C-alpha positions as CSV (number, residue, x, y, z in Angstrom):
1,X,-10.8,6.0,0.9
2,X,-8.4,6.1,3.9
3,X,-7.0,2.6,3.1
4,X,-6.1,3.7,-0.5
5,X,-4.4,6.8,0.9
6,X,-2.3,4.6,3.2
7,X,-1.4,2.3,0.4
8,X,-0.2,5.2,-1.7
9,X,1.8,6.6,1.2
10,X,3.5,3.2,1.8
11,X,4.2,3.0,-1.9
12,X,5.9,6.4,-2.0
13,X,7.8,5.5,1.2
14,X,9.0,2.3,-0.5
15,X,10.2,4.2,-3.6
16,X,12.1,6.7,-1.5
17,X,13.6,4.0,0.7
18,X,14.6,2.0,-2.3
19,X,16.3,5.1,-3.9
20,X,18.2,5.7,-0.7
21,X,19.4,2.1,-0.5
22,X,17.3,0.9,2.4
23,X,16.2,-2.4,0.8
24,X,14.6,-3.9,3.9
25,X,12.4,-0.9,4.5
26,X,11.5,-0.6,0.9
27,X,10.5,-4.3,0.7
28,X,8.4,-4.1,3.9
29,X,6.7,-0.9,2.7
30,X,5.8,-2.5,-0.6
31,X,4.4,-5.5,1.2
32,X,2.2,-3.3,3.4
33,X,1.1,-1.2,0.4
34,X,0.2,-4.4,-1.5
35,X,-2.0,-5.7,1.3
36,X,-3.7,-2.3,1.8
37,X,-4.6,-2.2,-1.9
38,X,-6.0,-5.7,-1.7
39,X,-8.1,-4.8,1.4
40,X,-9.3,-1.6,-0.4
41,X,-10.4,-3.6,-3.5
42,X,-12.2,-6.2,-1.3
43,X,-14.0,-3.5,0.6
44,X,-14.9,-1.6,-2.6
45,X,-16.4,-4.7,-4.1
46,X,-18.4,-5.5,-0.9
47,X,-19.7,-2.0,-0.7
48,X,-20.8,-2.1,-4.3
49,X,-22.7,-5.3,-3.7
50,X,-24.4,-4.1,-0.5
């Protein structure tokens, strides 16, 4: 569950940075959020199988 919370935090950070005009920070935050969501989904599927 911590991975999902981190992904949400980075998503919110990206939205705020994008609104304030910091495009580089927003893009990097969205990339991190995307990878954290992917990791969360993989771990969720593995935990349901095992």
